[in-house]
N, C-alpha and C positions, 0 to 999 in steps of 0.2 A: 825377375825383372835384373836385370846385372846394367849395373850401371859404372861407362865407360869411363876412368877416372882422366885420363888426357883433355874426351872431349867436355867435361866440364872445368878443369881449366882455361882451355879456348873460350867459352862461354864468359868466366871469371872475369879471366884479362878482355873480353872483348867489353864487359860492362862497365867495368873498372875506367877504356877509356873514354867511355859514351859518358860516365862522370864526371872522368876530370876533366875534359874538353867540352861539357856543357857550358852555352853563353845565360843559362838563369841558374840561378843555386838550386841545387839541392840538397837537402839535409836531410838525414834519422835522428828521431828525438824519440827520448824516452822516458814519459812523464814530464815533460815536456822539458828536456834537458835535451841537448847539444848533445848527438855520440855523435857523429859524424856530416861531415860541409865538408863539398866542392867546393873548389878553388872561387870560383865564378861566384859562392855565397856569402865567403869570407869576405873577397871586392867589394861588394855590395855594401856589407853592412863593415867595411874600415878599417876591415882586422888584415893582420899578417896569413900567409897559409896557416891553418890548422889553428888557426888564435881565438875560433869559436869552443874551439872541445874541452865540454863539462860548463858547460857557460847555460844559464835558464833564460825561456822567452819571454821570460815576466816584465823584463826590463827596456822591451822590444816595443808595445805599445804607449799611446803618446795619451792616448782614456780610459779613464777604468771602465769606459763603457767600451772600446775599442777592445778589450778583454776579455768584457764578459760575452764579447760576442763570437771573442774566441773560443770560449769557454763552452759555449750551446752549439759553434761549429765543433767540438769534441766529442759532444752524444748523440751526435747525426756522427760520426764514424764512425766508432760505435755500432750503428746498425747494419752497418754498409753502406753509407752515402760517404763520395764526396765530398769533403770541404772546402769551398772555395767564397775567400774574399779578397775585399780590398780595403788596403786603409792607409792610412798616411802610420810610417814606426819611426824608430828611433838606431840611427849610428850607433856609434862608440862610440865620436863623440859629440852627442848627445844630437848631431842636424835630424833635421825629417828629409822622408823620400816615400813618394807612396810607393806600395806596391803590391803585386796583384798573388796572392796566394789559394795553392790547391794540396792539396793534401787528405792522406785518404790512410784507412789503419791495415796495418801487416794481417793483420790476422781479428776479423770483427770479436773472435770467444775471444780473444788473450791481451789483454789491454798492453800483458808485456812486453809481449814482443816492436812493440812502440809504434807510428806511422812515421812515415813517406812525403818528405811536403817539396813544395816549388816555389821558387819564389824571386818573383819579377822584377825588377825598379819599373815602373812607367811614371815618371816622374813626369818624365817631355811629354808624356801621351795625355797626363794631367794637363799638365800648365797647358798646351795648345785644347783643349775644351775650355779651359778656363777664357782662353785670350779669342777663340771662337763665339765667346757665347756674347766675348765684350765687342765686338763685330758684328753681331749679328744686331745685339740692342742698340748699337751704334747706329746703325742702314734703320731697322724697323724709327730710330727714332728720324732718322732725315729724311723717311716715305712719312713721314709726319711733316713733321715742317713740310714740307715739299706742297704735300697734298693741304693743309691749309692754307700759304703760299696762293694753292692756285684758286682754291675758293674763293680768298680775301679780291684777290685779283680781277678774279672776274664778276663776283656784284662792284666791284668798284670802275669796272670798266662799265659794266651790264647799265647802271643809274643814266651816268650820262648820255648813254646810249640813243636809253628810250626818253630823254628826251631831248635829243637831238630827230630822231622819226619823229615824235611827235611834233614837232615845232615844224618843220620840214615840210609835213603834211598840214598846219594850218596855214606857214608859210602858199604852198599853192595853191589855196583858194583865195588869195588877196591875186589883184592885179601887179604884173610883174608884164619887165619888156624878153625876148625871145632871150637872151643873150641868159637875164635873169632867171628866169623857169628853167631853164637846160642846167645849167648851178644847182637848185632846187631840185629839179626832177634825178641828180648825177647823187647828190644829198641821202636822199631819201631811198637811193639802190641801191645805195654799200653797205 
């Protein structure tokens, strides 16, 4: 099989353009050390272009549990599976953001070849989810308050109405002039 060098160069150029212009972060890691990162990745983490090269990912994790979840994710990747996770991460300045990460081993049989990762800042989406939950909770609370109010008002109205109906029925059984009888009958029917 003959490999066309010019064709390989074109494919390499195309892949480099994709890598450099992607709006989400792309990383190549070996032993959890950054070998290559696209400009979007540097921007997500607050580095100058190329500033992430040589750094380890250990400083990203906000909690030990997140770091352990990532270690467990690597075990999946060496079995040929994708590693998909969402978790808060630290930026260079130690501020946090919420990230969606997707990684895969280049060659599951050879960990030395490394892993490729795509990372997206989903902080806005997470904030919207929190705001939506708060709004939903407030709406449920308002609906319950309305229901309680209506139940209470229904009771408050029913009690005196029953008294009016009962007393108007009793009054109809007494001697009344035609005008009074008409009034009491209207009250009773209403």
